[in-house]
N, C-alpha and C positions, 0 to 999 in steps of 0.2 A: 145451767153452767154455760158460760160463753166458749165459743170455739176459738182456739188460738190459731192465727194465721201465720204460718211460718214466712220468713223473708231471709234472703241472704244477698250479700254485695260480692260481686265477682267480675272477672274479665272475660269479654268475648273472645273465644278462640277460634271460631268458624261462624260465617254468615252465608255459607255457599247454598243452602236450601231456601226455597220461597217460604216466607213468613215465620221462619224458624232461625234461631241462634244456637250455639253451644256455649255455654258458660262454665268457666272453670272456677270452683271455689276452693279457696286455700283456708285451712285451719290449721292452728298450732295446739299439739296436746302433748301432756308429759308421758313419756315412755314409762309403763308401769313398774318396770324392774330396774331400769338404769337411772331414771329420773331426768333424763335430758329431754329438752323440747325438741319435738320432731314435727315436720310438717306433713299434713295429709292432704291430698288433693280428691276432688270429685267433680265429674262434668255432669251438668243437667241440660236438657234440651228444653228451651223456652219459646214460647210464642211471641213474635213480633209481627203485629197485624200489617204495619205500614211499611216495612223492611227498611226502618228508619236508622236502626243501629248497625255498625260496622265493627269488623275485626279491631280489637284493641281497645274498644270502649269498655269502661267500668260502668256497670249497672246494677239496679236493684231488681230482683226477682221475688215474686210472690206465688205461693202455692194457690192452685185452682182446681177446678174439676178437670178430669182427664180430656184432653183434647184430641190426642191420638194415642196410639200404643205406646210412644215413648215421651209424649209431651203433657206434662201436669204442672207446668210453671208458666207464668207470664211476665214479661219484661214490664216492669211498672215505671221507672224513670231513670235517666242517665245521671251519673254521679261525675264522670270525667269522660272528655272525648279524647280519642287517640291522637 
């Protein structure tokens, strides 16, 4: 059975750390009781080897092996520059 590699598209909200960025992922889900569409947000720490992505960029992150205590995602490519 093949392993599924998760990937998300999100916006970089912080690039203050060396070789790391914080990516905000937004998803829309239906509320179970009210039926209204609500936004849910989650932040992921991703590895950026060359420090080439800046705050405000929209990027694709993919799951990888654990790189540090909080990083297990890698920035794969840029979708849109800030």
